[in-house]
C-alpha positions as CSV (number, residue, x, y, z in Angstrom):
1,M,-8.1,-0.2,18.2
2,K,-10.5,-0.1,15.3
3,Y,-8.4,1.8,12.9
4,Y,-5.2,-0.2,13.6
5,S,-5.1,-2.1,10.2
6,L,-5.8,1.0,8.1
7,I,-3.4,3.3,9.9
8,L,-0.6,0.8,9.7
9,L,-1.2,0.5,6.0
10,L,-0.5,4.3,5.8
11,V,2.4,4.3,8.2
12,F,4.2,1.6,6.2
13,L,1.7,2.4,3.0
14,F,6.2,-0.2,4.2
15,G,20.2,-18.0,1.0
16,M,16.9,-16.9,-1.1
17,S,15.9,-20.3,-2.4
18,G,12.6,-20.3,-4.3
19,Q,12.6,-16.5,-4.9
20,S,13.4,-14.8,-8.1
21,V,15.6,-12.0,-6.9
22,A,15.8,-9.4,-9.7
23,K,19.2,-8.4,-11.0
24,E,18.2,-6.4,-14.1
25,T,19.8,-3.1,-14.6
26,G,17.2,-0.4,-14.8
27,L,14.4,-2.5,-13.3
28,L,13.2,0.3,-11.1
29,Q,12.7,2.4,-14.1
30,L,10.7,-0.4,-15.8
31,I,8.5,-0.8,-12.7
32,Q,7.9,2.9,-12.4
33,E,7.1,3.4,-16.1
34,Q,4.7,0.4,-16.1
35,Y,2.8,1.7,-13.1
36,Q,2.6,5.2,-14.4
37,N,1.2,3.9,-17.7
38,I,-1.8,2.4,-15.9
39,R,-4.6,4.9,-15.9
40,S,-6.7,2.9,-13.5
41,F,-7.2,-0.6,-12.0
42,S,-9.4,-2.6,-9.7
43,G,-8.8,-5.9,-8.0
44,H,-8.9,-8.0,-4.8
45,F,-6.3,-7.7,-2.1
46,I,-5.1,-9.9,0.7
47,Q,-3.2,-8.2,3.6
48,T,-1.2,-10.3,6.1
49,S,0.3,-8.6,9.1
50,H,3.0,-10.0,11.4
51,R,3.9,-8.4,14.7
52,T,6.9,-9.1,16.9
53,N,5.3,-8.3,20.3
54,T,2.5,-10.7,20.2
55,K,2.2,-14.5,20.5
56,T,-0.8,-14.7,18.1
57,G,-0.3,-15.7,14.5
58,P,-0.5,-13.5,11.4
59,R,-3.5,-11.3,11.1
60,K,-5.3,-11.4,7.7
61,A,-7.7,-9.0,6.1
62,E,-9.0,-8.7,2.5
63,G,-11.2,-6.7,0.3
64,K,-11.3,-4.7,-2.9
65,V,-8.9,-2.0,-4.2
66,Y,-9.5,0.7,-6.8
67,Y,-7.0,3.2,-8.3
68,K,-7.3,6.0,-10.8
69,Q,-4.8,8.6,-11.9
70,P,-3.9,11.1,-10.5
71,G,-3.6,10.1,-6.9
72,K,-7.0,8.5,-6.3
73,M,-7.3,5.2,-4.4
74,R,-10.0,3.2,-2.5
75,W,-9.3,0.3,-0.2
76,L,-12.5,-1.4,1.0
77,Y,-11.8,-3.9,3.7
78,E,-14.5,-6.6,3.7
79,A,-13.1,-9.1,6.2
80,P,-12.7,-9.7,9.0
81,E,-14.4,-6.3,9.5
82,E,-15.6,-3.7,7.1
83,Q,-13.5,-0.6,7.0
84,L,-12.7,2.0,4.3
85,L,-9.7,4.0,3.3
86,V,-10.3,6.4,0.4
87,T,-8.6,9.4,-1.1
88,N,-9.5,11.8,-4.0
89,G,-5.9,12.9,-4.4
90,E,-6.2,15.7,-1.8
91,T,-8.0,14.4,1.2
92,L,-7.8,11.0,2.8
93,W,-10.7,9.5,4.8
94,L,-10.5,6.5,7.2
95,F,-14.0,5.3,8.0
96,D,-15.2,2.7,10.5
97,P,-18.8,1.8,9.9
98,L,-19.2,0.0,13.3
99,L,-18.0,3.0,15.4
100,E,-19.5,5.5,12.9
101,N,-16.4,7.7,13.0
102,V,-14.1,9.0,10.2
103,T,-10.6,10.3,10.4
104,I,-9.8,13.1,7.9
105,Q,-6.2,13.9,6.8
106,K,-4.6,15.9,4.1
107,L,-2.9,13.5,1.7
108,E,0.2,15.7,1.1
109,K,1.2,15.2,4.8
110,L,1.3,11.4,4.3
111,T,2.9,10.8,0.9
112,D,6.3,12.4,0.7
113,G,8.9,9.7,-0.1
114,T,6.6,6.8,1.0
115,A,5.4,3.6,-0.5
116,L,1.9,5.2,-0.5
117,S,3.2,7.9,-2.8
118,F,4.3,5.2,-5.3
119,L,1.0,3.4,-5.1
120,L,-0.9,6.7,-5.7
121,G,1.2,7.3,-8.9
122,L,2.7,10.4,-7.3
123,G,6.1,9.3,-6.3
124,D,9.2,8.0,-8.0
125,L,10.9,4.8,-6.8
126,R,14.4,6.0,-8.0
127,S,14.0,9.4,-6.3
128,D,12.5,8.1,-3.0
129,F,14.3,4.7,-2.5
130,L,17.6,3.0,-2.7
131,R,17.7,-0.5,-4.1
132,R,19.7,-3.0,-2.1
133,E,20.3,-6.7,-1.7
134,I,17.4,-8.8,-0.3
135,S,17.9,-8.9,3.5
136,Q,15.3,-11.4,4.5
137,I,12.3,-13.4,3.1
138,L,9.0,-11.5,3.4
139,L,7.2,-12.6,0.3
140,E,5.9,-16.1,-0.1
141,N,4.8,-18.2,-3.1
142,V,6.7,-16.0,-5.4
143,D,6.4,-16.3,-9.2
144,G,7.8,-12.9,-10.2
145,L,10.8,-10.6,-9.7
146,I,11.6,-9.2,-6.3
147,V,13.4,-6.0,-5.4
148,E,14.1,-4.6,-2.0
149,L,14.1,-0.8,-1.4
150,E,15.2,1.4,1.5
151,P,13.7,4.8,1.8
152,K,16.2,7.7,1.3
153,K,14.5,9.7,4.0
154,T,14.9,8.2,7.4
155,S,11.6,7.1,8.8
156,A,10.7,5.8,12.3
157,N,8.0,3.7,10.8
158,L,9.5,2.2,7.6
159,A,12.7,0.3,7.4
160,F,12.3,-1.1,3.8
161,I,9.9,-2.4,1.3
162,Q,9.9,-5.4,-1.1
163,L,8.1,-5.4,-4.4
164,E,7.2,-8.4,-6.5
165,V,6.4,-7.7,-10.1
166,H,5.5,-9.8,-13.1
167,P,8.7,-11.0,-14.9
168,E,7.4,-9.9,-18.3
169,T,5.0,-7.0,-17.8
170,Y,6.4,-5.6,-14.6
171,D,2.9,-5.2,-13.2
172,L,2.9,-5.0,-9.3
173,Q,1.8,-8.3,-7.7
174,K,2.8,-7.9,-4.1
175,I,4.3,-5.3,-1.8
176,A,5.8,-6.0,1.6
177,L,6.7,-3.4,4.2
178,M,8.9,-3.8,7.3
179,D,9.0,-1.2,10.1
180,Q,11.9,-0.4,12.4
181,Q,10.5,-2.6,15.1
182,G,10.5,-5.7,12.9
183,N,6.7,-5.7,12.2
184,S,5.8,-6.5,8.6
185,R,2.8,-6.3,6.4
186,T,2.3,-8.0,3.0
187,I,-0.3,-7.0,0.4
188,T,-1.1,-9.4,-2.4
189,L,-3.0,-8.1,-5.5
190,E,-5.3,-10.6,-7.3
191,S,-7.8,-10.6,-10.1
192,M,-6.5,-7.3,-11.4
193,Q,-8.3,-5.4,-14.2
194,Y,-6.5,-2.4,-15.8
195,N,-7.5,0.8,-17.5
196,L,-11.1,0.8,-16.5
197,A,-13.6,3.6,-16.8
198,L,-13.9,4.3,-13.0
199,K,-16.0,7.2,-11.9
200,D,-14.5,9.9,-9.7
201,D,-17.2,9.7,-7.1
202,I,-16.0,6.3,-5.8
203,F,-13.0,8.2,-4.5
204,E,-15.0,10.7,-2.6
205,F,-16.5,10.3,0.9
206,K,-19.5,12.1,2.3
207,V,-19.5,12.8,6.0
208,T,-23.0,12.6,7.5
209,P,-24.3,14.3,10.7
210,E,-24.3,11.1,12.7
211,M,-20.6,10.4,12.2
212,E,-17.9,11.4,14.7
213,V,-15.3,13.4,12.8
214,I,-11.6,13.1,13.9
215,E,-9.3,15.6,12.2
216,D,-5.6,15.4,12.0
217,R,-4.4,18.2,14.3
218,K,-0.8,18.0,12.8
219,Q,-1.9,19.4,9.5
């Protein structure tokens, strides 16, 4: 299924030797404040997916990510296949160039109390999640602080998330998401540049006549 990687990103958008498990009081507030102070960013992302019901190894994808307050984000998957997830803060588009189809959804239906809400600068970690002890190792090659968060609202698709942040600046470096079936997804952010002058039009999507349009009927 061509939209599998992008849709899962939304569904999640989810003995500790060698890991710096964060113990600081008020760490969630520091992470939240730092993220909200960022007006925009761009960078490279690497996404690794692990599924429990398959014998194949982890699936990897990578590309470029862009963010701009308030609520604008663009994930351009470049490998192994080109795909696009983009939102202007109101509407979200999932585009598959190969199939020439686009799925259109209202953003407000997807963000309430989710990891995506935090990434879009719309949510609050302290309001939407409960911090708890690290339950298992999801993040590898860690050089920052790790927190594990359980959503306050019960979700069939998200069991918990883990965040890795820089130990001094509290900038987000990695996010891991685990669903209720034991499937996990990790997104690593690299080569980040902050507070750029990004144009609003990169967070828009133009539907052309030759595209098949799939609209969310649950809106």
